[in-house]
N, C-alpha and C positions, 0 to 999 in steps of 0.2 A: 829545473832550475838551480843553479848555482846556491848557494847560501852558506855563509860562514857560520859554525854552531857557536864559536866563543871567541870574542874579542882580545887579543892579547894585552895582558896589562903592560904599559909604558915603562921600562926600564929607565930611571933618571938617575943612576949611579954615576953616570958621567957629568954631570952638570956640575961646575966649579963654583958658581956663586951668580950673583944677581948682575944683570947689564942690559942695554938698551934693549936687548930681546928677551930677557928672563926677569920675572918678578917674582919674590917669595911673598907669600902671606901667613902667618902664623894660624890664623882660623878664619872662619867665616861664620856670621850668624844671620841668618836668614831673617830675623825680626828685628835686626839692628838697621836702622837707616845709614847710621856712621859706616858699616860694611858694605852696605849698597853702594853708597856715593863714593867710597872709595874705590870698590871693585868696578865700577862702571868709569870712574876716571883714567883709570888702569887700561882697561878694555878701549876706549876710545883713544888715550895715548898711543896705544900699540899698533892700531888699525892705522892712526894715520901716519904712523913712522914705519909702516911697511909689514906689520906683523909681529908677532911676539907668543910669549908662553908664559901664563900665570901659575904658578904652582902653590896650591894651598895645603897648608899643613907643616910647612918648613920656615924656622926661625931665621932672622936674618943673617946668620951664619952659614945656612944649610943645613944644620942639625935639624930632627924631626922635633916639631914643637910639642908633641903629645894630644894633639888637638884630635877629634874622632870628624872625620872629613865625610862619613856617611851620607849625613843630611845635606852637605853639597853636591855628592855623586847624584842626589834624588832630585836636585833643582830642576825644573821644565825651563829646556832652553826658551821656551815660549815666554816666561815670566822674565828673563833677562832680557829679551828683545824688548819686550813692554817697559820694562824700567828703563832702559836706553832711549826707547822713543820718547818717553815721559819728560826726559832731561835733553834730548836734540832734536825731537820731532822725525827721526830717521829710524825707519824700522831695520835697524842692524842685525843680521844674523848671519854672517860670516864667521862664526865661532863654533866650537865644539866643548862639551864637558866630557871626560874620560876620566878613568882611574890609572892612578900611576904608582910606581913603588920608588923608594929610595932608601937603599940599604936596609931591605927588607921590611920596611913601614910604608902603610898604605897614604899616598896622598890624592888628592883631586887637582886634577890639571886642566885649565882652561887655553884652548889654543885659539889663537886669533890671528885671522886673516888680515890681509891689507885691505884698506878703503881705497878706489880711484880719486874720490876726491875727500879732502880732510872735512872730517864732522866737527861743526862747531857747537858748541851747548848753547842751547835755547832758553835755559831756565836755570834758576839757582840752585847748586847742590850744598844747602848747608845742614847743619845737624847738630843738637844738642852736646854740648860737653861740660862737665863740672866747672860751673862759676860764669856760663856762657853757652855763645854758639862759634862754630866752627865751619869754614866753607871749606868742600873738597874743591869746588870750582865755581864759576861766577857767571851769570848769563852773557853772553857774545865772546866766551874766551875760547881758545882752539889748544888743546894740549897735546905734546909730544913727548917722547921718551928723549932724555938726555942723561947717557950714562945708566946709572941703576935708578931713576927717579922719573916720574911723570911731572913735567910742569910746563907752564903757559908756552907757547910756541912764539918764535923769534920770524923774522923776516928770513932768514936763513932756512930753518925749517919748511916752511910753505914752499920756498923754492924748490928745496929737496924734494919735496913732495910733487910738484910740477913736473919736475924732471924726471921722476919715476915713472908718471904715466905718459910722458913724451915715449920715453924709451919703449914703453909696451906699445905706444902707436907706431912708433919707428919698425919696430921689429914686426909688426905686423905685416906693414905695408913692404917691408924687404922680403918677407917671405912671399908675398904675394908677387914682386916682382921676378923673384928669383924662380918661381915656378913657370912664369910666363918665358922667361930667358931660357930654361932648359925645356921647355916644349920642343917636339921634333918640327923641323922645316914643313912649312904648310899648314901647320895645325892651326884650327881656327879658335880664338878664344871668344866665347860666350859668358853673359852675364845670365845668371840663372837664379829664380826665386829660392831660398833656401828654407823657407819657413811652409810649412804645412798648415792650413787652416781649419780648425774645428767648426763643422756645420752640420745642421739636423736635417739637411735636403736629401733626397734619396739620392742625387747623383752626386753625393760626395763619395771620397774614395775612401773605403774603410781601412783602418790602420790597428794595429796591437802592440802593447810592450813588449818586448822581448831583450834577451840578457844576448843575443847571438851578436858577435863584433864584427861579423861581415854583412850583417842587414844593413840597409840603409838609414841614415842619419834622420832623426826626427827632430827638429828644433821646436821646443814647445811654446807655441803662442799663446794657450788659454790653458794654463798648468791647473788652474781650478777646475776644468773640466775634465782633468786625467785623474787629477788628486783632490777630491772633493772634501775631503774631512781633516779637521784641524784636531788636537787630540780630545778636546772636550767632546766635540760630534763624534768621535769616533768611540768614544765611551758610552756615548747615548745609542747609538747605531748597536753596538754590541749587548748591551742591556736591554735593548728592544727585541734583538733577535734570539738571545740567550733566556729571556723571561724573569730574569733576576739581575741583581747587582754583584754580577761575579767577577767584574774586572774595575780597576781605579786608573788612575792617570798615572799613579806611582808604578802598577803592574806595566804600563806600556812603555815606561821608561826602562825598568828591567829586562824586558823582552828584546827592547831595541839595543841594548849593550851586550845581554848573552847570545844573540842570534845576528848580529851585525846588519840589522834592518836598515840603517842609514847607509850602508854601501850597496842596498838592492835597488836598482832604480825602478823596477816594476813595484816595490813597497811604496817608496816615499820620494818626496821633491822637496827641496827648500830653495827658493828664491833668496835672492842678496838680500833684499829689503822684507822679509817677510817670514813668520814661522814656520816651521816644518809642518807638510799636509801629506797624507796618506791617501792612497787608491783605493778603489774596490777590491782590489786584488790583495791585497793586505788584509782587509775586512776579512775575504773568504780564508785567505789562511789561516786566522787566527781562530774563526769558526770552526775548520777543519782540524785544527791543533786539539780544540776543545773537544771537539766530539771524539777524538781519538784518545785521548785524555783528560778526564773532567778536572783533574788536578792540574792542569798546565800552567793555568795563571798561579796559581799559589807555590807550586815549583820555582817559577820563575823569581817570585818575591823570596823564597827561601834561599836560592842560588846566590842573589844580590846581597841579602844578608850575611850570607856566609863568606861572601868576598869581602866585605866590609870589616868585618871583627878582625 
């Protein structure tokens, strides 16, 4: 089984400044409602605009802010998804949080993918400031990137978002038509069922997860059957199997970053609208690592800590 042993740190020396796809944040406080609201606003604005990157640890001019980004790198992606859901009603999970470096200084990077349908805020995103209240966004608003700012959308923004989706659909259809046109004379075009349904009956065809690129593709219909564990459930299972509280959610985050877990499809899966979930294979792999080295989880913690210093 192929497995990356160490994820490279993103080199951001080439970034020249903020733009429609790049935003700098000097710091992020996990306990600050203001920081959460502003982060969510920027994530939603970026996904509505086709995707982008948030870099935490940089001042507006691109210089290092001096902030410690270790806490941001330890934020569970599921927490971000849940926060976004509380303000939008959508389980948005098309993003990741990775470590970056700019001129030798560590930064936290939130890479945001595009949303096919623009996300609208369904709740008010207000927070207290000295002397009153401020709203990062209001219920019913829809945000997009305008240059280096996240601002309420216009008719033109919505039109552009719809055109992006139409281009995706058009490209899909054109590729299909192209394949038909290129088929040899006398070929028969058949419509096949692309999905493999998971059933508990004895006549069901057995399948297994594999990284073999030449193997038939399985389109996952019931991902919760192949990847039954959320992070908290995985921690609970490990605790039950190991007989003690040997691992925490933070440990799993460290292992994900150090061992490229998110890049290994037999270990985890993340649907567009839900947090990342983990397979029985990943559970067994963790147990094997611990059996081979009882300090496996502790070493992962220490490695993450040393990289964040």
